[in-house]
N, CA and C atoms as a LAMMPS dump frame, in Angstrom:
ITEM: TIMESTEP
0
ITEM: NUMBER OF ATOMS
504
ITEM: BOX BOUNDS ff ff ff
-5.0000000000000000e+02 5.0000000000000000e+02
-5.0000000000000000e+02 5.0000000000000000e+02
-5.0000000000000000e+02 5.0000000000000000e+02
ITEM: ATOMS id mol type element x y z
1 1 1 N 330.562 346.409 349.249
2 1 2 C 329.071 345.808 349.819
3 1 3 C 329.562 345.618 351.16
4 2 1 N 329.011 345.908 351.657
5 2 2 C 329.104 345.616 353.441
6 2 3 C 328.605 344.65 354.014
7 3 1 N 328.235 344.371 355.348
8 3 2 C 327.721 343.043 355.868
9 3 3 C 326.535 343.028 355.673
10 4 1 N 326.193 344.463 356.216
11 4 2 C 324.568 344.576 356.278
12 4 3 C 323.986 344.475 354.941
13 5 1 N 324.524 345.249 354.23
14 5 2 C 323.7 344.678 353.173
15 5 3 C 323.433 343.423 352.665
16 6 1 N 324.481 342.76 352.517
17 6 2 C 324.413 341.567 352.268
18 6 3 C 323.208 340.4 352.96
19 7 1 N 323.45 340.729 354.29
20 7 2 C 322.498 340.313 355.273
21 7 3 C 320.801 340.741 354.788
22 8 1 N 320.505 341.906 354.192
23 8 2 C 319.177 342.762 354.027
24 8 3 C 319.025 341.669 352.217
25 9 1 N 320.283 341.314 351.675
26 9 2 C 319.359 340.315 350.766
27 9 3 C 319.012 339.312 351.221
28 10 1 N 320.121 338.485 351.749
29 10 2 C 319.25 337.255 352.059
30 10 3 C 317.842 336.916 352.846
31 11 1 N 317.11 338.391 353.715
32 11 2 C 316.034 338.249 354.115
33 11 3 C 314.688 338.59 353.286
34 12 1 N 315.266 338.57 351.857
35 12 2 C 314.339 338.96 351.371
36 12 3 C 313.838 337.541 350.565
37 13 1 N 312.332 337.481 349.95
38 13 2 C 311.684 336.5 349.287
39 13 3 C 311.609 337.234 347.948
40 14 1 N 312.515 336.082 346.861
41 14 2 C 312.232 336.701 345.567
42 14 3 C 310.73 336.174 345.014
43 15 1 N 310.047 335.23 345.693
44 15 2 C 308.629 334.987 344.683
45 15 3 C 307.282 335.144 346.44
46 16 1 N 305.901 335.386 345.838
47 16 2 C 305.6 335.6 347.16
48 16 3 C 303.93 335.257 346.268
49 17 1 N 303.7 334.125 346.739
50 17 2 C 302.479 333.735 346.208
51 17 3 C 301.682 333.974 347.026
52 18 1 N 300.282 334.302 345.89
53 18 2 C 298.992 334.923 346.406
54 18 3 C 298.066 334.634 344.953
55 19 1 N 297.318 333.371 345.558
56 19 2 C 296.342 332.814 344.397
57 19 3 C 297.186 332.235 343.929
58 20 1 N 296.929 331.854 342.364
59 20 2 C 297.364 330.806 341.867
60 20 3 C 298.605 331.707 340.839
61 21 1 N 299.35 332.943 341.594
62 21 2 C 300.257 333.63 340.772
63 21 3 C 301.724 333.482 341.611
64 22 1 N 302.842 333.945 341.211
65 22 2 C 303.871 334.622 341.787
66 22 3 C 304.156 335.596 341.651
67 23 1 N 304.309 336.653 342.522
68 23 2 C 304.697 338.016 342.595
69 23 3 C 306.184 337.986 342.788
70 24 1 N 306.653 339.166 342.316
71 24 2 C 308.065 339.4 342.367
72 24 3 C 308.336 340.243 343.667
73 25 1 N 308.838 339.436 344.456
74 25 2 C 309.307 339.994 345.863
75 25 3 C 310.333 340.855 346.068
76 26 1 N 310.75 341.333 344.599
77 26 2 C 311.692 342.513 345.15
78 26 3 C 310.753 343.868 344.494
79 27 1 N 309.879 343.749 344.096
80 27 2 C 309.097 345.109 343.667
81 27 3 C 308.59 345.47 344.846
82 28 1 N 307.949 346.576 344.487
83 28 2 C 306.867 347.353 346.205
84 28 3 C 305.807 346.772 346.164
85 29 1 N 304.965 346.808 347.031
86 29 2 C 303.65 345.911 347.567
87 29 3 C 302.57 346.393 346.064
88 30 1 N 302.54 347.579 345.698
89 30 2 C 301.494 348.29 344.953
90 30 3 C 302.403 347.18 343.883
91 31 1 N 303.307 347.764 343.512
92 31 2 C 303.956 347.154 341.702
93 31 3 C 303.683 345.77 341.58
94 32 1 N 303.776 344.73 342.929
95 32 2 C 304.016 343.6 342.66
96 32 3 C 302.306 343.429 342.287
97 33 1 N 301.667 343.547 343.594
98 33 2 C 300.212 343.596 343.552
99 33 3 C 299.647 343.505 341.633
100 34 1 N 299.919 344.788 341.319
101 34 2 C 299.206 344.989 339.954
102 34 3 C 299.937 344.133 339.265
103 35 1 N 300.817 343.227 339.196
104 35 2 C 300.755 342.259 338.224
105 35 3 C 300.179 341.096 338.065
106 36 1 N 299.247 340.984 339.246
107 36 2 C 298.281 340.155 339.638
108 36 3 C 297.041 340.396 338.49
109 37 1 N 296.606 339.405 337.764
110 37 2 C 295.56 339.531 336.715
111 37 3 C 294.18 340.129 337.253
112 38 1 N 293.371 340.497 337.016
113 38 2 C 292.082 341.384 337.718
114 38 3 C 292.71 342.334 339.29
115 39 1 N 293.898 342.953 338.913
116 39 2 C 294.05 344.161 340.071
117 39 3 C 295.174 344.961 339.34
118 40 1 N 294.79 345.933 339.192
119 40 2 C 295.652 347.324 338.591
120 40 3 C 296.098 348.028 340.023
121 41 1 N 296.769 349.159 338.974
122 41 2 C 297.247 349.971 340.411
123 41 3 C 296.625 350.863 341.374
124 42 1 N 295.334 350.856 340.472
125 42 2 C 294.726 351.522 342.149
126 42 3 C 293.77 350.554 342.655
127 43 1 N 293.714 349.384 342.365
128 43 2 C 293.253 348.533 343.464
129 43 3 C 294.145 347.839 343.938
130 44 1 N 295.482 347.658 343.476
131 44 2 C 296.525 347.496 344.508
132 44 3 C 296.956 348.375 345.311
133 45 1 N 296.475 349.492 345.537
134 45 2 C 296.773 351.095 346.404
135 45 3 C 295.367 350.427 347.33
136 46 1 N 294.41 350.474 347.116
137 46 2 C 293.409 350.008 348.062
138 46 3 C 293.864 349.041 348.829
139 47 1 N 294.046 347.679 348.029
140 47 2 C 294.407 346.396 349.168
141 47 3 C 295.206 346.584 349.64
142 48 1 N 296.077 347.237 349.468
143 48 2 C 297.353 347.631 350.484
144 48 3 C 297.138 348.246 351.684
145 49 1 N 296.324 349.473 351.522
146 49 2 C 295.807 350.017 352.227
147 49 3 C 294.569 349.407 353.833
148 50 1 N 293.864 348.625 352.64
149 50 2 C 292.918 347.53 353.644
150 50 3 C 294.073 346.46 354.636
151 51 1 N 295.037 346.263 353.973
152 51 2 C 295.38 345.193 354.492
153 51 3 C 296.959 345.745 355.922
154 52 1 N 296.284 347.512 355.889
155 52 2 C 297.583 347.678 356.591
156 52 3 C 298.822 347.67 356.415
157 53 1 N 299.483 347.681 354.872
158 53 2 C 300.666 347.904 354.885
159 53 3 C 301.001 348.934 353.965
160 54 1 N 302.31 349.042 353.984
161 54 2 C 302.698 350.335 353.349
162 54 3 C 302.927 349.807 352.112
163 55 1 N 302.08 350.401 351.034
164 55 2 C 302.397 349.997 349.693
165 55 3 C 303.588 350.469 348.872
166 56 1 N 304.809 351.296 349.489
167 56 2 C 305.835 351.317 349.461
168 56 3 C 306.887 350.664 349.82
169 57 1 N 306.832 349.32 350.428
170 57 2 C 307.462 348.424 351.525
171 57 3 C 307.709 347.566 349.947
172 58 1 N 308.584 346.887 350.135
173 58 2 C 309.19 345.622 349.18
174 58 3 C 308.49 344.462 349.509
175 59 1 N 308.184 344.099 348.712
176 59 2 C 306.781 342.935 349.021
177 59 3 C 307.552 341.716 349.314
178 60 1 N 308.743 341.329 349.6
179 60 2 C 309.832 339.825 349.972
180 60 3 C 310.257 340.363 350.84
181 61 1 N 309.859 341.527 351.485
182 61 2 C 310.213 341.356 353.092
183 61 3 C 309.116 341.891 354.225
184 62 1 N 308.2 341.636 353.599
185 62 2 C 306.732 341.23 354.488
186 62 3 C 307.261 340.16 355.453
187 63 1 N 306.461 340.24 356.56
188 63 2 C 306.358 339.402 357.513
189 63 3 C 305.601 338.397 356.814
190 64 1 N 305.14 336.663 357.512
191 64 2 C 304.132 336.453 357.005
192 64 3 C 302.706 336.803 357.105
193 65 1 N 302.888 337.684 358.429
194 65 2 C 301.416 338.117 358.712
195 65 3 C 300.902 339.053 358.233
196 66 1 N 301.859 339.998 357.458
197 66 2 C 301.331 341.21 356.422
198 66 3 C 301.26 340.156 354.878
199 67 1 N 301.768 339.43 354.389
200 67 2 C 301.59 338.834 353.611
201 67 3 C 299.833 338.006 353.878
202 68 1 N 299.603 337.536 354.396
203 68 2 C 298.317 336.993 355.072
204 68 3 C 297.226 338.06 355.008
205 69 1 N 297.65 338.751 355.189
206 69 2 C 296.031 339.818 355.276
207 69 3 C 296.155 341.101 353.89
208 70 1 N 297.649 340.553 353.239
209 70 2 C 297.561 341.124 351.641
210 70 3 C 296.687 339.871 351.113
211 71 1 N 297.043 338.669 351.127
212 71 2 C 295.359 337.932 350.768
213 71 3 C 294.545 337.894 350.549
214 72 1 N 294.343 338.067 352.425
215 72 2 C 292.558 338.019 352.597
216 72 3 C 292.249 339.371 352.005
217 73 1 N 293.042 340.796 352.306
218 73 2 C 292.167 341.678 351.63
219 73 3 C 292.192 341.408 350.273
220 74 1 N 292.883 340.852 349.143
221 74 2 C 292.949 340.841 347.341
222 74 3 C 291.495 339.871 347.776
223 75 1 N 291.385 338.667 348.571
224 75 2 C 290.087 337.962 348.333
225 75 3 C 288.664 338.353 348.972
226 76 1 N 288.794 339.457 349.838
227 76 2 C 287.613 340.09 350.102
228 76 3 C 287.655 341.213 349.718
229 77 1 N 288.345 342.1 348.521
230 77 2 C 287.903 343.062 347.84
231 77 3 C 286.657 343.058 347.523
232 78 1 N 285.879 342.795 346.924
233 78 2 C 284.951 342.723 346.236
234 78 3 C 283.828 343.667 347.789
235 79 1 N 284.072 342.642 348.57
236 79 2 C 283.345 342.909 350.035
237 79 3 C 283.068 344.728 350.473
238 80 1 N 284.649 344.56 350.428
239 80 2 C 284.725 346.047 351.018
240 80 3 C 284.923 347.359 350.053
241 81 1 N 285.117 347.075 349.284
242 81 2 C 285.289 348.331 347.746
243 81 3 C 283.801 348.663 346.974
244 82 1 N 284.072 349.677 346.563
245 82 2 C 282.381 350.267 346.4
246 82 3 C 282.494 349.227 344.822
247 83 1 N 281.175 349.214 344.452
248 83 2 C 281.213 348.534 343.506
249 83 3 C 281.527 348.758 342.393
250 84 1 N 281.218 350.369 342.217
251 84 2 C 282.217 350.932 340.77
252 84 3 C 283.849 350.301 340.504
253 85 1 N 284.035 350.102 341.593
254 85 2 C 285.501 349.704 341.649
255 85 3 C 285.771 348.497 341.605
256 86 1 N 284.559 347.611 341.23
257 86 2 C 285.168 345.924 340.711
258 86 3 C 284.843 345.828 339.4
259 87 1 N 285.593 344.556 339.066
260 87 2 C 285.533 344.377 337.617
261 87 3 C 284.666 343.471 337.369
262 88 1 N 283.969 343.133 338.092
263 88 2 C 282.59 341.878 337.35
264 88 3 C 281.199 342.686 338.294
265 89 1 N 280.609 343.537 337.93
266 89 2 C 279.389 343.915 338.648
267 89 3 C 278.074 343.728 337.961
268 90 1 N 276.732 342.912 338.781
269 90 2 C 275.985 342.28 338.436
270 90 3 C 276.389 340.892 337.473
271 91 1 N 277.044 340.018 338.069
272 91 2 C 277.375 338.948 337.369
273 91 3 C 276.081 338.538 336.715
274 92 1 N 276.306 337.397 335.716
275 92 2 C 275.3 337.637 334.822
276 92 3 C 274.16 336.192 335.304
277 93 1 N 274.798 335.321 336.427
278 93 2 C 274.653 333.747 337.286
279 93 3 C 274.008 334.446 338.417
280 94 1 N 274.632 335.143 339.139
281 94 2 C 274.735 335.676 340.757
282 94 3 C 274.199 336.654 340.641
283 95 1 N 274.472 337.818 339.633
284 95 2 C 273.641 339.023 339.564
285 95 3 C 274.582 339.714 340.99
286 96 1 N 275.41 339.077 341.518
287 96 2 C 276.131 340.143 342.659
288 96 3 C 277.175 340.591 341.641
289 97 1 N 278.466 341.409 342.962
290 97 2 C 279.241 342.391 342.494
291 97 3 C 279.938 341.71 342.536
292 98 1 N 281.358 341.162 342.053
293 98 2 C 282.39 340.347 342.363
294 98 3 C 283.533 341.202 341.784
295 99 1 N 284.848 340.611 342.389
296 99 2 C 286.119 341.151 341.534
297 99 3 C 286.747 340.075 341.344
298 100 1 N 286.795 339.68 340.437
299 100 2 C 287.627 338.166 340.18
300 100 3 C 289.56 338.79 339.77
301 101 1 N 290.044 337.427 340.408
302 101 2 C 291.47 337.963 339.688
303 101 3 C 292.127 336.737 339.596
304 102 1 N 292.992 336.393 339.397
305 102 2 C 294.246 335.435 339.232
306 102 3 C 293.626 334.685 337.322
307 103 1 N 293.524 333.393 337.675
308 103 2 C 293.469 332.377 336.385
309 103 3 C 291.86 332.575 336.166
310 104 1 N 291.25 333.262 337.273
311 104 2 C 289.553 333.277 337.1
312 104 3 C 289.031 334.543 335.85
313 105 1 N 290.037 335.169 335.796
314 105 2 C 289.527 336.402 334.687
315 105 3 C 288.923 335.879 333.437
316 106 1 N 290.893 335.47 333.138
317 106 2 C 290.595 334.154 331.976
318 106 3 C 289.327 333.318 331.145
319 107 1 N 289.067 332.618 332.896
320 107 2 C 287.798 331.726 332.99
321 107 3 C 286.829 332.63 332.352
322 108 1 N 286.526 333.44 333.668
323 108 2 C 284.893 333.955 333.577
324 108 3 C 284.959 334.82 331.796
325 109 1 N 285.704 335.025 331.217
326 109 2 C 285.713 335.904 329.918
327 109 3 C 285.347 335.306 329.243
328 110 1 N 286.146 333.803 328.891
329 110 2 C 285.842 332.71 328.002
330 110 3 C 284.504 332.159 328.137
331 111 1 N 284.161 332.193 329.547
332 111 2 C 282.919 331.686 329.708
333 111 3 C 281.75 332.797 328.992
334 112 1 N 281.889 333.871 329.517
335 112 2 C 281.239 335.291 328.586
336 112 3 C 280.963 334.562 327.134
337 113 1 N 282.18 335.082 326.801
338 113 2 C 281.75 334.513 325.466
339 113 3 C 281.39 333.531 324.562
340 114 1 N 281.577 332.414 324.808
341 114 2 C 281.085 331.456 324.99
342 114 3 C 279.544 331.606 324.877
343 115 1 N 278.914 332.195 326.033
344 115 2 C 277.614 332.642 326.483
345 115 3 C 277.156 333.254 325.427
346 116 1 N 277.429 334.361 324.807
347 116 2 C 277.143 335.245 323.791
348 116 3 C 277.398 334.698 322.379
349 117 1 N 277.955 333.72 321.972
350 117 2 C 278.054 332.554 321.121
351 117 3 C 277.069 331.835 321.352
352 118 1 N 276.629 331.213 321.667
353 118 2 C 275.326 330.543 322.115
354 118 3 C 274.206 330.661 321.848
355 119 1 N 273.965 331.973 322.178
356 119 2 C 273.08 332.923 322.399
357 119 3 C 272.87 333.679 321.123
358 120 1 N 273.67 333.449 319.699
359 120 2 C 273.517 334.063 318.709
360 120 3 C 273.919 335.747 318.975
361 121 1 N 274.126 336.431 319.921
362 121 2 C 273.703 337.574 319.973
363 121 3 C 274.906 338.297 319.191
364 122 1 N 274.489 339.654 318.928
365 122 2 C 275.989 340.15 317.938
366 122 3 C 277.102 340.294 318.283
367 123 1 N 277.251 340.465 319.368
368 123 2 C 278.88 340.469 319.789
369 123 3 C 279.189 338.919 319.631
370 124 1 N 278.35 337.956 319.805
371 124 2 C 278.856 336.489 319.684
372 124 3 C 279.506 335.94 318.497
373 125 1 N 278.389 336.43 317.955
374 125 2 C 278.631 336.049 315.953
375 125 3 C 279.803 336.919 315.485
376 126 1 N 280.056 338.532 316.074
377 126 2 C 281.748 339.077 315.625
378 126 3 C 282.905 338.291 316.505
379 127 1 N 282.811 337.553 317.52
380 127 2 C 283.842 337.212 318.507
381 127 3 C 283.994 335.837 317.511
382 128 1 N 283.206 334.854 316.695
383 128 2 C 282.767 333.916 316.116
384 128 3 C 284.05 334.144 314.538
385 129 1 N 283.71 335.244 313.891
386 129 2 C 284.272 335.459 312.915
387 129 3 C 285.599 336.032 312.985
388 130 1 N 285.892 336.706 314.179
389 130 2 C 287.345 336.869 314.185
390 130 3 C 287.036 338.262 313.862
391 131 1 N 285.949 339.217 314.198
392 131 2 C 285.995 340.204 313.408
393 131 3 C 286.218 341.253 315.267
394 132 1 N 286.225 342.731 314.894
395 132 2 C 286.412 343.502 315.646
396 132 3 C 284.976 343.69 316.67
397 133 1 N 284.849 343.759 317.761
398 133 2 C 283.473 343.165 318.662
399 133 3 C 282.807 344.769 319.138
400 134 1 N 283.967 346.001 319.487
401 134 2 C 283.229 346.893 320.111
402 134 3 C 283.036 347.961 318.656
403 135 1 N 282.843 348.197 317.937
404 135 2 C 282.094 348.732 317.141
405 135 3 C 283.463 349.864 315.952
406 136 1 N 284.691 349.243 316.475
407 136 2 C 285.516 349.905 315.785
408 136 3 C 285.813 349.578 314.129
409 137 1 N 286.209 350.713 313.468
410 137 2 C 286.116 350.69 311.775
411 137 3 C 286.84 349.418 311.613
412 138 1 N 285.883 349.062 310.343
413 138 2 C 287.063 347.916 309.746
414 138 3 C 287.47 347.788 308.342
415 139 1 N 286.938 349.157 308.003
416 139 2 C 287.537 349.061 306.287
417 139 3 C 288.986 349.08 305.92
418 140 1 N 289.614 349.726 306.818
419 140 2 C 291.324 349.795 306.548
420 140 3 C 291.885 349.254 307.407
421 141 1 N 291.572 348.654 308.966
422 141 2 C 292.472 348.258 309.629
423 141 3 C 291.957 346.757 310.299
424 142 1 N 292.232 345.996 310.755
425 142 2 C 292.134 344.676 311.428
426 142 3 C 292.269 343.444 310.283
427 143 1 N 293.083 344.171 308.625
428 143 2 C 292.985 343.062 307.833
429 143 3 C 294.331 341.752 308.571
430 144 1 N 293.526 341.01 308.151
431 144 2 C 294.003 339.523 308.884
432 144 3 C 294.717 338.567 307.502
433 145 1 N 293.907 338.951 306.266
434 145 2 C 294.391 337.835 305.035
435 145 3 C 295.372 338.66 304.343
436 146 1 N 296.469 338.029 304.372
437 146 2 C 297.418 338.518 303.411
438 146 3 C 298.201 340.08 303.039
439 147 1 N 298.618 340.64 302.177
440 147 2 C 299.082 341.805 302.012
441 147 3 C 298.158 342.402 300.785
442 148 1 N 297.616 343.784 301.001
443 148 2 C 296.571 344.225 300.406
444 148 3 C 297.763 345.667 299.292
445 149 1 N 297.225 345.624 298.259
446 149 2 C 298.158 346.498 297.765
447 149 3 C 299.03 345.886 296.622
448 150 1 N 299.651 347.133 295.903
449 150 2 C 300.84 346.211 294.893
450 150 3 C 302.101 345.588 295.561
451 151 1 N 302.69 344.782 295.126
452 151 2 C 303.848 344.191 295.454
453 151 3 C 304.666 344.59 294.139
454 152 1 N 305.39 345.609 294.283
455 152 2 C 306.5 346.074 293.546
456 152 3 C 307.282 345.203 293.238
457 153 1 N 308.162 345.182 293.687
458 153 2 C 309.07 343.85 293.756
459 153 3 C 308.854 342.621 292.919
460 154 1 N 307.756 342.583 293.089
461 154 2 C 307.404 340.715 292.134
462 154 3 C 306.803 341.3 290.422
463 155 1 N 306.333 342.784 290.455
464 155 2 C 306.357 343.36 289.259
465 155 3 C 307.331 343.616 288.623
466 156 1 N 308.469 344.257 289.2
467 156 2 C 309.57 345.048 288.739
468 156 3 C 310.699 343.323 288.023
469 157 1 N 310.519 341.995 288.883
470 157 2 C 310.937 340.769 288.397
471 157 3 C 310.049 340.417 287.287
472 158 1 N 309.105 340.493 287.24
473 158 2 C 307.783 339.823 285.976
474 158 3 C 308.384 340.669 285.06
475 159 1 N 309.18 341.914 284.809
476 159 2 C 309.799 342.566 284.038
477 159 3 C 310.969 342.179 283.63
478 160 1 N 312.038 341.894 284.639
479 160 2 C 313.453 341.768 284.002
480 160 3 C 313.604 340.272 283.222
481 161 1 N 312.015 339.138 283.734
482 161 2 C 312.33 337.846 283.152
483 161 3 C 311.887 338.266 281.758
484 162 1 N 310.898 339.07 281.509
485 162 2 C 310.02 339.766 279.79
486 162 3 C 311.609 340.204 279.341
487 163 1 N 311.898 341.268 279.977
488 163 2 C 313.433 341.778 278.824
489 163 3 C 314.502 341.068 278.417
490 164 1 N 314.266 339.619 279.725
491 164 2 C 315.388 338.483 279.137
492 164 3 C 315.055 337.382 278.166
493 165 1 N 313.782 337.327 278.48
494 165 2 C 313.169 336.53 277.488
495 165 3 C 313.277 337.27 276.175
496 166 1 N 312.815 338.081 275.837
497 166 2 C 312.772 339.076 274.241
498 166 3 C 314.138 339.208 273.41
499 167 1 N 315.386 339.066 274.823
500 167 2 C 316.383 339.519 273.926
501 167 3 C 317.106 337.871 273.388
502 168 1 N 316.818 336.999 273.926
503 168 2 C 317.461 335.713 273.621
504 168 3 C 316.678 335.269 272.013
């Protein structure tokens, strides 16, 4: 390894903090942003474009200004992106289109499920019971209680015990 390669490894930040999440600085901008909750590959590509950053550049090698522009682009994504690309359209309380990222994704999801349970909607009741919510089949899949079917090994053990008991 030459001295230039060793210097290049020292310049990299291994963790870049955006929101409440540490992103991997050794990955490209697009892949690192996709690790953030609420940001997929397509949104990461759009955010990198809006921030004016090369999406194939290594995240840890970006300067502070570029990282700040990525942070602001993630924060203001819902304002500049089309409504169909946002992950929370027509919010129940505000009626606005938002794009939720980071820890807010799980918080808003839990609030939505709690609201459905409180108003006793069909989906809320299914969530309470731990059953499938989106119309999947339940006759043969999603079973959580024990094993269904014949336990061959237990039957063989019982037969062996009966035979041993009969011989004595």
